[in-house]
C-alpha positions as CSV (number, residue, x, y, z in Angstrom):
1,M,103.7,106.3,79.8
2,S,105.6,105.4,76.6
3,A,104.4,102.4,74.7
4,P,106.6,99.3,74.4
5,H,108.2,98.6,71.1
6,P,109.1,95.3,69.4
7,Y,112.7,94.1,69.8
8,L,114.2,91.1,68.0
9,F,116.3,89.2,70.5
10,P,118.9,87.5,68.1
11,P,120.1,84.6,70.3
12,L,116.5,83.2,70.4
13,Q,115.2,84.8,67.2
14,E,112.3,85.9,69.3
15,T,110.6,89.3,69.2
16,L,109.8,90.8,72.6
17,S,107.8,93.9,73.7
18,V,110.3,96.2,75.5
19,F,110.4,99.5,77.3
20,Q,113.6,101.5,77.0
21,G,114.8,104.4,79.1
22,R,112.7,105.7,81.9
23,V,109.3,104.1,82.5
24,R,106.7,105.5,84.9
25,L,104.6,102.8,86.6
26,L,101.1,103.5,88.0
27,R,99.1,101.3,90.3
28,D,95.5,101.7,91.6
29,L,94.9,101.2,95.3
30,T,91.6,100.7,97.0
31,L,91.3,100.8,100.8
32,A,88.6,98.8,102.4
33,G,86.7,100.4,105.3
34,G,86.0,98.7,108.5
35,K,87.3,98.6,112.1
36,D,91.0,98.4,111.1
37,L,90.9,101.5,108.9
38,A,88.8,103.4,111.5
39,A,91.4,102.6,114.1
40,V,94.1,104.0,111.8
41,L,92.1,107.2,111.2
42,R,91.6,107.8,115.0
43,S,95.3,107.3,115.7
44,A,97.7,110.2,116.4
45,D,99.6,109.3,113.2
46,P,97.1,108.0,110.6
47,T,99.7,106.3,108.4
48,L,99.4,103.0,106.3
49,T,102.4,101.2,105.0
50,I,101.8,99.8,101.5
51,H,104.1,97.0,100.3
52,D,104.5,96.3,96.6
53,Q,106.7,94.1,94.4
54,L,107.8,94.7,90.8
55,D,108.9,91.6,88.8
56,Q,111.3,92.6,86.1
57,Q,113.8,91.1,83.6
58,V,116.7,93.0,82.1
59,C,118.0,92.1,78.6
60,S,120.8,93.4,76.4
61,D,121.5,92.8,72.8
62,S,123.1,89.4,73.6
63,V,121.7,88.1,76.9
64,C,118.6,88.2,79.1
65,Y,119.3,88.0,82.8
66,S,117.3,86.0,85.3
67,P,114.0,87.7,86.4
68,R,114.2,89.6,89.7
69,A,111.7,91.0,92.1
70,A,112.2,94.5,93.5
71,A,110.2,95.1,96.7
72,S,109.2,98.6,97.8
73,Q,107.1,100.2,100.4
74,L,105.3,103.5,100.8
75,D,104.2,105.1,104.0
76,A,101.0,107.0,103.2
77,K,99.2,109.5,105.4
78,V,95.4,108.7,105.5
79,R,92.6,111.1,106.1
80,P,88.8,110.7,106.2
81,L,86.8,111.2,103.0
82,E,85.5,114.7,102.8
83,R,81.9,114.8,101.9
């Protein structure tokens, strides 16, 4: 991932760390074992739905817009750990 760079926001005379262009976001995910996961693994379609939310704020050279949340979901096929 590219590193943020300092950006002087003139209306507030404040320097912010910003990303420009395309940014790839990564997130670690840990699944807990137990009865719920065991039931998913035994099902005909072992899929988990993972919900996530990214809080973001967009700024231009003259204005920063209100922060917004972008929700997403991922349907992931699950299989037992191979040992």
